[in-house]
N, C-alpha and C positions, 0 to 999 in steps of 0.2 A: 430862327436866329441861332439857337444852340448847335443845330446840325451844321449850319453854315460856318460857325466858329470852329468847330472840330475839323471840318474839311479844309478850312483856310489854314489852320495851324499845321495840319499834316502836309498840305501842299507846300507851304513855305519851307518846312524843314526837310522835305524830300528833294527839293530842287538841287541843292549842292551835291547830294549823293548821286544824282543822275548825271552830273557833270564830272565830279572828282573821280568816282570809281572807274568810268571808262578811260579817263585821262591816265590814271595810274596803270591800268591794264595796257594801254597803248605804249606808255613809256617803258614798261617792263618788257614788252615784246621787242622793242627796238634796242633795248640795252643788252645785246648779245656780246659776250666777251670775245676778245681776240686772243686765242690760246696759243702760247708759244711752246709750253710743255705741260702735259704729255701730248705731243703731236708728232706723228711719224715723219712729217716732212723735214723736221729739224733734228731728228735724233742722230743722224749721221754727221751732223755739222757741229756737234758738241765736242769740246776738248778741254782738258785740264792743263794747267801750266803752273810753274813756280819760279822762284828767283834763281834756281840753279843754272838757268839759261843765261843769266846775267852775272854769273860768278858767285851767287849765293849758295847756301847749303840746305835750304828748305827742301823737303821731300814730298812727293806724291806717293802715298803708300798704296792707295787703291782708287780706281775710278770706274764705276759700273753704271751703265745706262740701261735701265729696265723699261718695260712698257709703261709703268705707272710711277716710277721714282728714279732719282739719280742718287747714287751713293758715292760720296766724295770723302776720302780719308787722307789726311796729310799731317805734317808736323812742321811748324815754323822754327827756324834756327836763326840766331843772330847773324847779321851780315854788316858790312862796312857802310852800305848806302841805305837799303831798305830790304825788309824781309816780307815776302808775300807768297800766297798760293791762292789759286782761283779757278773759276770755270768760265769758259767763253761760249756764247751762243751766236752762231753766224745765221742771221735771218734774211740776208740778201735784199737790202733796200726795201724795207717794209714800211708802208705808209701808216704812221700812228698819229697823224695830225688831229684826228677827231676823237682821240681817247685822252682821258684826263688822269686815270688812276692805274698805277702799276701794282699788281698784287703778287706776292710771293709766299707760298706756303712751304715752310721748312721747319726742321728741328736740328739740334746739335747735341752731341754728347757732352760738350762743355760750352759755357758761355763764350761768345765771340762777337767782335765788332766788325761788321762787313761793310764794304763800300759797294754800292750798286751803281754801275756806270752804263749809260746809254750812249753809244757812239753813233752819231747821226751825220748824214751827208747834207751839206749846205750848198745850194746852187751858187756858182760864182766863186766859191771859196775852196770847196773840197774837191779832191781828185781820188778816184778809187785806187789808183796805183800808189798813192802816198797816204798811208793811214794817219800820219801826223797832221794832215790837214782836216781831219774829221773833228767835229764839235762834240765835246763830251758833256753829258749831264750827269752829275754825281749826287748821291744821297747816302748817308751813313745810317745803318740800322744796327741796333744791339740785338743779337740773337740770343734767345733764351733756350734752355734745354728742352722744354716741352714743345710739342708741335704747335705751331701758331701761324696765322695768316697775317702778313705785314702789308698794309696798304700805304702806298707812296703817292702823294699828290705830285704829279709831274711838274706842276707849276712852281713847286717849292724846291726843285732840284737846282743845284748850283751849276751854272754853265761855264765851261772852260774851253780854251782852244790853244793849240800849239803855236808858239811864236818862233818861227825858224831863225829870224834875225838874232833874237836874244837867246835862242836855244833853251827855252823853258816853257812851261805851261802857265798861262795867265788867265785871270778871270776878266772877260771883256765887259765893257760898259753896257748896261741894259741887260735884258733877258728875253729869250724867246721860248716858245713852246717846242718841245721835240717833234720832229716831223718825219724825215726819211731815215728810218732806223737800219743800221747795218749790223751792229754787234750789241749784245748784252753781256756785261761782265759782272760776276759775283766773286769778290775776293776779300780775303783778310790780309791787311798790309800794315806793317809797323815800320815807320821811318826811323832812321838813325837818330833823329832829333829827340824822339820820345820813346826810345827803347827802354829807358829806366822805368818810366811810369807804366809801361806795358810789359814789364818783365814776366808777368803771369802768363803771357801768350806763348812763350817759347818752350820748346822741348817737351810739349804735351801732344799726344796723338788725339786729333779731333776727327770726328766723323759727322759730316753734315748730310742730311737727307732732304732732298728737294722733291716735293710732290706736285707742285703746280707753279707756273709762271704765266700770267695773263694780263691783258690790258682791258680796262673797262671805261665806259662813258659815264660821266657824272651828270646826273639830272637834278643835283641838289638845288640849283636855282629854281628850276621848274617846280620842285616839291614845295619850296618856300613860297612861291607865288600862289600855288594852289591852296596851301594852308592859309596864307594871308587872305585869299579870296573868301574861303569858308568862314574865317573869323569875322571879317568885315560884314559879310552877308548876314550872319547870325546876329551880330550886334544891331544892324539896322532893322532886321526882322523883329527882334525883341523890342526895340524902341517903337516900331510901327504898331505892334500889338498893344503895347502899353498906352500909346496915344489913343488907339481906338477904344480901349477899355475906359480910359479917362473921359472920352466923349460919349460913352454909353453905347457904342456901336457893337462892342464885342463883349461877351461874358466869358467867365472862366470855365472851360471844358464842359459846356452845356449846363452848368449850374445856374440857378436863378441869380441874376446880376445884383450886385450890392450897390444900388443907385443911391446917390446922395439925396438928402431931403431937400426939396425945393418948395419954398413957401409960395403959395398961390395968392396973388393979390385980388384976383377977380374970379368969379364963378366960371367954371369951365365944364366941359363934358367929363373931365376926370373926376370932379367933385360929384357929379351925378352918378357916375359909376361907383364911387366910394360909398355913396348913400345907399345904393342898391345892395352892395355887399354888407354894409352895416345893418340894414334892416333884416336881411336873411340871417346874419349872425345872431341878432337879438332874438329871433324867433326859433332858431334851430340849434343854438350853441350847446344845449344840454341833451341833444339827441345822440345816442351812441353811434348811429350810422352817419352822422354829419361829417362831411369831408369837403375838400376843395372842389372835387368833381361834382358834388351836389350843387355848389354855388355856380359852377360852370353851366350845369343843366338848367338852372333857374334864371340865370342872367344872360347866357349866351356869350359871356366874356371868356377869353381863353384863360387857362390856369396860370400861364405865365403873366398875363396882365393882372389877374387877381392878386398874385403874389407881389407884383411890383407896386400896385396901388396900396396894399396893406403895408408894405415896407415904407412907402412915402408917408402914409398917415400915422402909423404907429411905431415905425422903426423895428418891427418884428416880422418874423415869417408867419405864414398862416398857422402853422402848427403851434408856434410859440404864443400867438394871440389867443388861439383856442384854449390852450392849457392855462394861460394867465386868467382868462375870464372864469373858467371852471374852478380853478383853485381859490380864487377870491370868494366865489360863492360857497366853496367848501368851508372856508374859514368862518363865514357868516353862519352857516348851518351848524358847525361845531360849537359855536358860542350860543346860538339862539334856539337850538332844538335838542331833543333827547334822542334823535335818530342814531341808530347804530352806524359805525364808521362805514361798514360795507354798504349800508343803505344809502348813505350820503354819496359814496362813490358811484353807485348805480344812478342816483337821482341827478347827478351832474354830468353823466354821460360816459362813465367808465364801467365796463362790465367786469374788469379784473381789479379786485381790491388791492392786490399786491402791487400792481402797476401804479394805482392811484397813490398808495402810500409812498412809493419810491419817488414819484413826481413831486409830491407834497414836500418831502424831506429835501429834495434837490433845490426846490424853490425857496423854502423858508428855513431850512437847517434843522428842523425837528420833525418828528412824526405827527400825524393827526392826533394820536392818542396823547402824546406829550403836550401838544398844543392845547387840547381840551383840558387836560389836567392842570396845566400851568395857570389857566384863567379861572379855575373853580376855587 
């Protein structure tokens, strides 16, 4: 039974690992990012722009596209409508419907508030010849000076579209996930309505360094389900093991089970086995070589069964019962004889006097010598 218990526990707790670990590996293999930059295919389609094309005075000071980074230096200046400067990525109708996360790794020489815009083509509404018909998905991020990776959940991006009749941009009812991507825009923009509160943004040369732009699939829901499965599995496994322990079918890690005392109303084979054990104890209890293995050899009962029967009868382990009988006899000899303490130890079955004295003190709180002296 102990071996069975150990195997059972190991098997129960290994099963989730056999499922979860391969699942995480598979999800990781499928979670390959869609890289926009650095990617040679789009390097020639990058461009910078500012409000000077619309009558503003903001300036692009430098725009350099290297193999592993984009260096964009500009200065915003106040205008009558809005001040802005940014970068445009032309990705030519890229399907991003299966991606959930947009990541941008960048740093800035000064803090800045950037608008990230995904310009997407919508079937039935958009026309490639008219950029105003594209649907925009916007998200504002606050850029810190240190290099950092910004993760944008695309489901939280605000969707807007151009209304030609009213000649403005409006936020439509409902929301959809970005699908067919045409352009990515990264820009800092301050409208005339909030120039005063953003006065810190003007007339300062800023350099933004972009090192990566990529789309990722989110398997968060799958990870939650796997974690939930593991937790539920372990809870039920724990309850199952506790139930089997309670019914006496499983013991703790191969140790002798702590069975509750059961009062027997009639004579059974268990009482006969207990009598066999008791008779042998009475005869050999003071033998220094006496052990549970000796009882096993004389009765044919397994050591586990001997331990269980003693536990039922005396609520003690075999070793505890043996020491209890011997130490009680030691007390009698200390009071009724003049034998030396080491002779008493040997007489009751202990070859080591120091060990005997230690057991005696643990049991009664005083040493054999103190016990004998106290009663004289």
